[in-house]
N, C-alpha and C positions, 0 to 999 in steps of 0.2 A: 657479931663481928668482934674478934678479940682486940685487946688494947694495942697490940703490936700492929695489927692490920689497920686500925683506926689511925695510929700514929703515922704509918707509912702513907695512908691516903692523904692525910693533912700535908705531909712532906711533899708528896707528888703535886698536890694543888698549889702549894707555895712555890715550888721550883718551876712548875709550868707557867705560873703567873710571872715569875721573874724572867723567864725566857721570852715570853710573849710581849712583855712590856716594852722591850726595845728591839723587837724582832725585825730583821731586814731579810726578806726572803731571797736566798741565792737563786737568781733566775736560771743559772746553768746547772743547778742541782735541785730540781723541783721535788724530789723525794724527801727533802729536808723541810720539816715543819716543826713548830715548837713541840708538838706531841711526839713525833717520830724521833726528834733529837733527844728529848728527855728519856725516851725508852732506850735508845742506844747508849746514852751515858749511864743509865741505870745498870744495864748489863755489864758495862765496863767497870763500874764501881765494885761489882762483886767478882771481878776477875774473869769475866766471860766476854771478851771483846768480840764484836761482830759488826758487820756493815749495817748501816741504817736501814737498808732494804730487808734485813733479815731479823727484825726485832718484833715480830708479831706474836711470839710466845708469851705465856703468862710471866709477868715480872717476878723474879725471885725475891725472897725476903732479904732485907738489908740488916746487917749488923750495925752497931753504933759506929765503928770505924768506917764502914762502907757508906753510911749516911753522910759522914763528914767528907769522905772522898767524893761523893756525888755532888755535894754542895760546891766543892772546889772545882769540879769539872764544869758545872753549870756556870760558875763565875768565869772560867777560862773561855768557854764558848761564847758567853755574852760579851767578853772583851775582844772577840774577833778571831780567836784561834779556830781554824777550820775543824769541823767535826771529824773528818777523815784523818786528820793529824792526831786527834785525841784518841780515836778508836784504833787507828792504824789499819783500818779496813775500808774498802769501797767496792761496790759491785759494778761490774762492767759486762754488758752483754750476758747478764744472768750469772756471772761467775764472781764469787767473792775473792778479791785480791788484796794484797798488802798495799798500804798507801803511806806516804810520809813526805816530809819537806824536801826530799831529794829530787822529786819530780812532780810534774803537774798531777793533780787529782783527776782521775778519769771522769770525763763529762758525758752527759746524756747525748749531746749533739755529735760526739765522736762515734756513737753507735750507728749513726747514719752511714759513715764511712765503713765501720766494722762489718755491718750486715751486708753492705754492697760488696766488700772484698770477700766476705764469706761465700756469697753466692757465686762469684767468679771462681773461687778456689775449689768449691765443690764441683763445679762444671769441669774444671781442669783435671781434677783427680778422677772424676768419672770417665773422662775420655782417654786419659793416658796412664792411670793407675797410681801416679805419684806426682808431686809438684815441689818445686823449690820456691820459698818465699823469702823476700828481703824486707825487713822493716827498719827504715832509717828514722832518726829522731824518735827512737822507741820509748824514751822516758822510762817509766816504771815497767814497761813491757806489756801494757794491757792489750794492744792490738796483736802483737806477736803471740802472746799467751792464749788469747781467745781463739785465734785461727788454729793454733796447734791443738788446743783442747777439742775443738769441734771437728777437725779434719785430721784423723790419724795418719792419712796418707800423705802428709806434707812434712818437709824439713824446713826449719825457719832459721834465718841468720838475722840477728838484730844488732843495731849499732846506735850509739849516741855520743855526742861530744862531751857529755858530762860523765866522769867516772863515778860520781855519787849516784846518778840515775841508773847506771848500769849495775851497780852493786845492789840497788833496790830491785831491779829487774831479775837479777840472778836469785835473790832471796825469794822473789815471787815464783820463779820457775821451780825452785825446790819445794816451796809451799804447796804448789799445785801438782807436783810429781811429773813435771814436764822437762826437767833439766836435760835428760838424754837427747831430746829432740830439738833443742834450741841452743845455738851458739851466740855468744855476746862479745862485742868488741867496742872499744872506746876510740872515738875519732870523729872527724868532720864528715858528715854525710856518708858517701860511699867509700871514702878513703880507707877506713880500717878493714874493708872487705877485700881489698886488693890482695891477691895471693891466697885468699880463702875460697873465693869463687872464681871460676873461669869466666872470661868475658862472655856476655850474651848468654848466660846460663840460667837466669831467673825466670820463672813462669809468672810471678806476681811481685811487684814492688808496692809496698804500702808506706804511707807517711802521714803523720799528723804534725806538720811543721809549725815553727813559730810564724805567726802571720799578723801580729799587732804592730802597727807603725810605731817607731821608737818614740815619737813625740806624744803618742797616745798612752804610753805606759803609765805616766804620772796621773792620768785620768781614771785609771782602773780602780775598782774598789780596793780599799786597804786590805781587806781579807785575802785578796789575790796577790797584789804586788808586795804586801808585807810578809807573806808567808810561803809563797811558791816561787821557784827559781825564775829570775827574769829572763835568762837566756832561753827558757822554754817557750816564751810567748813573744819576745821582742824580735820582730821580723825585719828590722832595718828601717831606713828612712821612710819607705812607703809601705812597709809591711809585706813586700813580695820578694825580698832578696832570696830567701830559701826556696820559695815556690818556683822562681825562674830557674834557679840552679837545678832543682829537682827535675823539672820538665826537660832541661837540656842534657843532664847527665844520665838520667834513667835509661834511655835507649841503648847505651853502651852495655848495660847489665841485663837487659831483657832479651829473651828469645824472640824471634819473629812470631807474632801472634800472642805474645805475652802482654800482661796488663800492668799499667801504672794506676794506682788508686790513692787519692790524697784529699785531705780536708782543706777547705778554704774559709776565710773569715767572711762575716757579713759584708755585702757590697763588693766582694772580690770575685764572686762566681762568674758573672757575665763577662768581665774583661779577661779573666784567665781562660774561660771557655773559648773566647775568640782567638786568643793566642794559640791554644791547642789546635783549633781548626786550621790555623795557618801553618802549623808546625809540620815539617816534611816527614818527621819520624812516626807520626801517628795517623791512624785511619779512623776507626770507630771511636767516637767520643760520646760519653753518656753522663749527663749531670744527675745528681741525686739531691732531692729537695727536702727541706724541713716541713713542719706542719703548716707553715705560712707560705709555702711554695717559693722559698728562697733557696737557691743552689748552695749547698754546704759541703758537697764532696763531688769530685770529678773522677771518672774512669776513662782511661785512654788506652787503646790497643796499639801496640807497636806494629808497624807495617812489616 
């Protein structure tokens, strides 16, 4: 083993120990461990940013400036800066996307909604040849982009109240080569789509809404509330303000037989499910569960 390789091995062990010494595992991002984090930062230090899920390759050699850069990146991560903000990358539903402080970092639990919506969309396109999708509260566009990527026979319209989030979503669409098939608009829930879509013309409405109760925001980990936009997770006094609006407003935009698919927070699934069952606009209701059999997304078909 050469002296450079030995030096890099020592550096790797030192930095891994530094990360592990105060490691707090992000429960919503199980793919991040001290080892995978160090590998992602290593690639970043040599100018090859990639999502943590894509760092299985052999680590490249480090120049002296890159070693200094890597040590600084480890310091920033140890101080609580999210890994996805450092790398500018995060995988969602198997697709590497751009990430940043403009929007929520895509989470593993949102893939429950994503794959449920993907199943519905594939069925719609198989039966009718094409489909129109609306994604509100799109954030960085991860749901809209994944659906467009996996189902070529769909056209997607995405909106978010944050202009910064929409700018990130637009960059993501360019990054993935999907810009011609997705339109983006800034505004509150469905409002910016008025005049863009005819009433009752969507086959599928998807949404990952803010659903944390306002009084619980201060209790969230500093890594989330200190680095990600509050309006993306603050769901009002009881955490259901946007959820209730979504259920009531979506039928005006859905075709008969179209579907609403949305994520819910822990503990919200059962009460929101009961509301959907009582709602006059919906017929078939399907909950989607996490690994602990807790409802984390709901699918509702318009009558």
